[in-house]
N, C-alpha and C positions, 0 to 999 in steps of 0.2 A: 522788717524782713530785708536781709541783705540782698543786693542785686549783683549778679555775676554776668560777665560776658564770656561766652564760650565761642572760640574760633576753631572750628573743626570741620573738615570736609568729608570724613568717613561717616556715612549716614547711620550705619548700625551702631558705631561707637557713640555718635552724637545722641541717638535716641536713648541709649543706655545711660549716658551721663546725665542727660536732662531729667530722665525719670528718677535717677538716684538723688540728684541734687535737689530737685523739687520735693522729693519725699523727705529730705533732711531740712526742709524749711527755707530753701533759697529761691529767689526769683531769678530765672535764667533767660537771657536773651541770646540768640544764636546767630553767628555769621559763618558762611561757608567759604568765603574768600577774604583776602586782605582788603579788597575794595569794599566789600560789604561791612567789614569791621570798621573801616575808616568812616563810612557814612553813619554807622550807629554811634560811634564815638563823637562825631560832630554834633549829633542831635541830643545825645545823652552823655553827660560828663560825670554822672553820679554813681558809676559802677564802683562797688566796694572791693571787687577782686576780678582779675582777668585770668582766663585760662586759654592759652594760645598753643595750638598745634604748630609745630615748626614748619613743616613742608605743606604748602597750599598750592592750589592750581595756578595761582598768579604770583608765586614767589615764596620766600620764607618770611617768617614773622619777626625776625631779629630787627630788621630795619624799622618796622612799625613800632616795636618796643623802644628803640632809640628815639624815634620821633616823639613818642609820648613823654619820655623822660625829659627830653629837651624842652618840651612845651610846659613842663611843670606837673604833669600827671604822675603821681607817685603811688597809685593804687597797686597793692600787692599783685604780683604776676607770677604765675606758674607756667612753665613751658612743658608741653606734652610732646615727647620726642621718641622716635623709633631708633635713634642713633645713640649708641652707648660710648662712642669714641670720646676721649677726654676733650678733644678740640671743640666738639659740638657743645659739650656741657659748659666749658669755659666761655665759649662765644655767647651762649645764652645769658650767663651771669654777667659777663663784661658789658653787655648792651643794656643791662638794667633789670634783668629778671631776678626774682627773689628765691625761686626754687625751681626744680625740674623733676619730672617723673618719666621714666622710660617705659614705653609700651612693651608688653601688656602690663598693666598695673591693677591692683585691687582697689575697687571703688571705696572700700572702707578706709584704706590708707589715704586716698586722695581727700576724702572728707575730713580726716584728721588733720592733714596738712593745711587745708583751707581754714579750718577753725583756728589753728595755731597762728597763721598769718593774719587773720582778721583780728584776733586778740592783740597781737603785737602792734598792728597798725593803729588800733584804737586806744591802747592803754599802756604801751611799753614806755613811752617817754612822757614825763610830767608836762602839764599844759602851761605852767607858769615858770618864769625865771630866765636868767641868762647864765650860761656857762662861759667862763673866760679862762684861757690858757695862753699866756703870752700874747701874740698877735692874732690868736684864733678866738673868734667870738661865735657862740652858738646861741641863737635866739629861739628858745623852746616854744613860745607861743606861735611863732611864725614858721618853725621848722626850717630855718635858714642858717647857713654857716658862712661866715666871712673870714678870710685870711688876708691880713694886712690891708683891710678895707675893701677887698674885692670879693664878690660873691663866689662861693665854691659850689659847683653843681654836683650833688650827690644823689644816688638812688636811695630809696627808702631803707634798704638793708644797710647800705654804707653809713647812712645817717644814724641809724640805731646803734650800729657798732661803734661809731665815733663817740656818741654820747656816753655809751657804757664805759669806754676806755677813759675818757676825760673825767667823768665823775669818779673814777677809781684811780686817778692820777697818782703815780708812785707805788701802786700796788700791782703785783704780778697776778694776772688772771690766766688760769689754765685754759687750754682750748676747750676742755669739757665744760668749764664754768661759763665761758662765753656762749657756746652753743646752747647750753641749757637756759641761759637767760634770754637769748634772742629767739630760739626756735624750739623750745620745749623738749630738749633732750639731745645729747650729743650723738647717740647712736640711732635715733629714730627718724630724723628728718633731714639733716644736713651732714655730709661727711667732711673730713679734714680738708679735702681739696677745695671744697666750696669756701670755707673760711679763709684759706690761703689766697683765693682769688680776691676776696673783699679786702684783705689786709694789703695785698699788692696794689689794688686800685686806690686805697686811701693814701698809701705812701706816694703814689704817682701824683696825687692831687694836692698833698700837703707838705711833702718833704722837698727841700732844695735838691737833695741827691737821694732819690729813692733806693739806690743800690747800697747806700750807706746811711740808713735812717738815724736821725738824732732823737726823734720823738716817739714814734711807734716802734718800739724795740722788741726784738725777739729774745726771749729768755730760753736758751737752748734746753730742751728736755722738759720744759714746763709750759710756756705759753707766751703771752705778750704783756708788755708794760708800757703805759703812756708816761713819758717824762715831761713834766711841765717846763715852761720856759718860753723862750722866744721862738714861736712857731713861724 
């Protein structure tokens, strides 16, 4: 049984989410504040997926997400937000979130997204082998990436996207193909803006000049191509 952490202060929404998630076979632990979530995460590190409301009584959950990613916790994370503004969505993805849902949302769609992220986190990347592209080394068993001998900190979504691109080096992958491989459908779970955020973040971490990328290239009108060589 997969274990989820729900960070939500709205009691009625919390009750509905817990009921629905448990009915779908998940074990759910609940935190009502960022402080409570931190304490739970200190005691229990084996959460399979995190559901974070953005606005809590003691702050927003973006900083908590950043702290988790910095500590090496790559559990899939979905932000639950009442804000539809692009800046809020990008902020959530930039700090390490894998997906977001804008309130009000359908519980059935939330469960579908949870299942997709859990499948990806457990089975998207092979468990054995090393990927090498120039000075870039991806250790699949460890889930770690080095560039010129230095460890590169990536979120789970960034890591999966990088592996997909490197394994298809020299091949143009359309945006639809990428979204379908990583998130079960281009139109169902993640929009083009989300993918653009991940591409931008990878370039910032891997390119000498992110504004003029040599390796993660945009093929206008089609998608993206990873060009092997000296990364």
